[in-house]
C-alpha positions as CSV (number, residue, x, y, z in Angstrom):
1,X,0.0,0.0,0.0
2,X,1.4,3.4,-0.9
3,X,2.1,6.2,1.5
4,X,-0.6,8.2,-0.3
5,X,-3.3,5.6,0.3
6,X,-2.3,5.4,4.0
7,X,-2.5,9.2,4.3
8,X,-6.0,9.2,2.8
9,X,-7.0,6.4,5.2
10,X,-5.8,8.4,8.1
11,X,-7.7,11.5,6.9
12,X,-10.8,9.2,6.7
13,X,-10.3,8.1,10.3
14,X,-9.1,4.6,9.5
15,X,-6.4,3.1,11.7
16,X,-2.9,3.7,10.2
17,X,-1.9,0.2,11.4
18,X,-4.6,-1.8,9.7
19,X,-2.7,-1.9,6.4
20,X,0.1,-3.8,8.2
21,X,-2.4,-6.2,9.7
22,X,-4.1,-6.7,6.4
23,X,-0.8,-7.4,4.7
24,X,0.3,-9.9,7.3
25,X,-3.0,-11.7,7.5
26,X,-3.1,-12.0,3.7
27,X,0.5,-13.3,3.6
28,X,0.0,-15.8,6.5
29,X,-3.2,-17.3,5.2
30,X,-4.3,-20.4,7.0
31,X,-0.9,-21.4,8.4
32,X,0.3,-21.6,12.0
33,X,1.8,-18.4,13.4
34,X,4.2,-17.7,16.3
35,X,3.9,-14.0,17.1
36,X,6.9,-12.7,19.0
37,X,6.5,-9.4,20.9
38,X,2.9,-9.3,19.8
39,X,1.8,-6.4,22.1
40,X,-2.0,-6.2,22.1
41,X,-2.2,-7.1,18.4
42,X,-3.2,-3.6,17.6
43,X,-2.4,-4.0,13.9
44,X,-4.9,-6.9,13.6
45,X,-7.9,-5.2,15.2
46,X,-9.1,-8.4,16.9
47,X,-9.1,-10.4,13.7
48,X,-7.9,-14.0,13.8
49,X,-4.5,-14.7,12.3
50,X,-3.7,-18.1,10.7
51,X,-5.0,-21.5,11.7
52,X,-3.2,-21.4,15.0
53,X,-1.8,-18.2,16.6
54,X,0.6,-18.2,19.6
55,X,1.2,-14.8,21.2
56,X,4.5,-14.1,23.1
57,X,5.2,-10.9,24.9
58,X,7.3,-9.8,27.9
59,X,4.8,-7.1,29.3
60,X,2.3,-8.7,31.7
61,X,-0.5,-6.1,31.0
62,X,-0.4,-7.0,27.3
63,X,-0.6,-10.7,28.1
64,X,-3.6,-10.1,30.4
65,X,-5.4,-8.1,27.7
66,X,-4.8,-11.0,25.2
67,X,-6.0,-13.6,27.8
68,X,-9.2,-11.6,28.2
69,X,-9.7,-12.0,24.4
70,X,-9.1,-15.8,24.6
71,X,-5.8,-15.7,22.8
72,X,-3.1,-18.4,23.3
73,X,-0.3,-16.6,25.2
74,X,3.2,-17.0,26.6
75,X,4.8,-14.4,29.0
76,X,8.5,-14.0,28.5
77,X,11.4,-12.3,26.7
78,X,11.9,-13.1,23.1
79,X,15.3,-15.0,23.1
80,X,14.5,-17.0,26.2
81,X,11.1,-18.1,25.1
82,X,12.2,-18.8,21.5
83,X,14.9,-21.2,22.7
84,X,12.2,-23.5,23.8
85,X,10.6,-24.0,20.4
86,X,11.7,-26.9,18.2
87,X,13.2,-26.4,14.7
88,X,10.6,-25.8,12.0
89,X,7.7,-26.1,14.5
90,X,5.7,-23.1,13.2
91,X,4.8,-22.2,9.6
92,X,5.4,-18.5,10.2
93,X,7.2,-16.5,12.8
94,X,6.3,-12.8,13.1
95,X,8.6,-10.1,14.5
96,X,6.5,-7.0,13.9
97,X,7.9,-3.9,15.6
98,X,10.0,-6.1,17.9
99,X,13.7,-6.0,17.0
100,X,14.1,-2.3,17.7
101,X,13.0,-2.9,21.3
102,X,15.8,-5.5,22.0
103,X,19.5,-5.0,22.6
104,X,21.4,-5.7,19.4
105,X,22.6,-9.1,20.8
106,X,19.0,-10.1,21.8
107,X,17.7,-9.0,18.4
108,X,20.3,-11.0,16.5
109,X,19.4,-14.0,18.7
110,X,15.7,-13.5,18.1
111,X,16.3,-13.4,14.3
112,X,18.4,-16.6,14.5
113,X,15.7,-18.4,16.6
114,X,12.9,-17.2,14.3
115,X,14.8,-18.5,11.2
116,X,15.3,-21.8,12.9
117,X,11.7,-22.2,14.2
118,X,9.9,-21.1,10.9
119,X,8.9,-24.0,8.6
120,X,7.9,-21.5,5.8
121,X,8.9,-17.9,6.5
122,X,9.8,-15.2,9.0
123,X,8.1,-11.8,8.6
124,X,9.9,-8.8,10.1
125,X,8.7,-5.2,10.4
126,X,11.1,-2.7,11.9
127,X,12.3,0.9,11.4
128,X,15.0,1.2,8.8
129,X,18.0,2.1,11.1
130,X,17.8,3.3,14.6
131,X,14.8,5.4,15.6
132,X,14.9,6.9,19.1
133,X,12.0,6.1,21.3
134,X,11.5,5.9,25.1
135,X,9.1,3.9,27.1
136,X,5.5,5.1,27.0
137,X,1.9,4.5,28.0
138,X,-0.5,3.3,25.3
139,X,-3.9,1.7,24.8
140,X,-5.0,2.6,28.4
141,X,-2.2,0.4,29.9
142,X,0.6,1.4,32.3
143,X,4.0,2.9,31.3
144,X,6.0,0.2,29.5
145,X,9.7,0.7,29.5
146,X,10.0,-2.2,27.1
147,X,8.7,0.2,24.4
148,X,12.1,2.0,24.4
149,X,14.1,1.4,21.3
150,X,17.6,-0.1,21.9
151,X,18.9,-1.0,18.4
152,X,18.2,-0.7,14.7
153,X,18.7,-2.7,11.5
154,X,19.3,-1.4,8.0
155,X,17.8,-2.9,4.9
156,X,21.2,-4.3,3.8
157,X,21.6,-6.2,7.1
158,X,18.4,-8.1,6.7
159,X,19.0,-8.7,3.0
160,X,22.3,-10.3,3.9
161,X,20.4,-12.7,6.1
162,X,18.2,-13.7,3.1
163,X,15.2,-11.4,3.6
164,X,13.4,-9.8,0.7
165,X,12.8,-6.3,2.0
166,X,10.6,-3.4,1.0
167,X,10.7,0.1,2.4
168,X,7.5,1.5,3.8
169,X,7.3,5.3,4.4
170,X,4.8,6.6,6.8
171,X,4.2,9.5,9.3
172,X,3.4,9.2,12.9
173,X,2.7,11.9,15.5
174,X,5.5,10.5,17.7
175,X,8.2,10.2,15.1
176,X,7.2,12.3,12.1
177,X,8.3,10.9,8.7
178,X,9.8,7.4,9.2
179,X,10.9,4.4,7.1
180,X,10.1,0.9,8.1
181,X,11.4,-2.3,6.6
182,X,9.0,-5.1,5.8
183,X,11.1,-8.2,5.3
184,X,10.2,-11.8,4.5
185,X,12.7,-14.7,4.7
186,X,11.4,-17.9,3.2
187,X,12.9,-21.2,4.1
188,X,13.7,-22.0,0.4
189,X,15.5,-18.6,0.1
190,X,17.3,-19.3,3.4
191,X,18.6,-22.6,2.1
192,X,19.9,-20.8,-1.0
193,X,21.6,-18.1,1.1
194,X,23.4,-20.6,3.3
């Protein structure tokens, strides 16, 4: 979706995050999904994702909100929780707006675990480069220091790992004009890159 279409959607009062949810839901289809750092699933607007959807987050209020919605949840930090999943045990692994909240070392580990766990593909959405952000309150929940940004990835770094990336340009009240990377690493591409 173009930046122009998203700008029109915002003017019409549509959520600026729905386009990401639409894109991911369409890409995932009816496959199993492990969603790391899922937050409250704001981009998905309560819609179901895949045939089976496991939500992982480290912020207890997010997990509580998801439990109220009847979602399958795991409370814990990305690298530690991801270590427990077997190789190729989920069709898709999502890291949507997650990597930037981890230290560089933890983000690299999360990517490696996701690439190991995914049977079909890993989908990443993250700012292009480092984008400063501090902890904040959102969605009527308490202050969340985990929302602080701690690292950044450039498009070239993800492409070197076998991701096909696109740049998404958008505007937010908090950050102004920003670029995000939408990257997909398919298992067949990963085998070729290795």
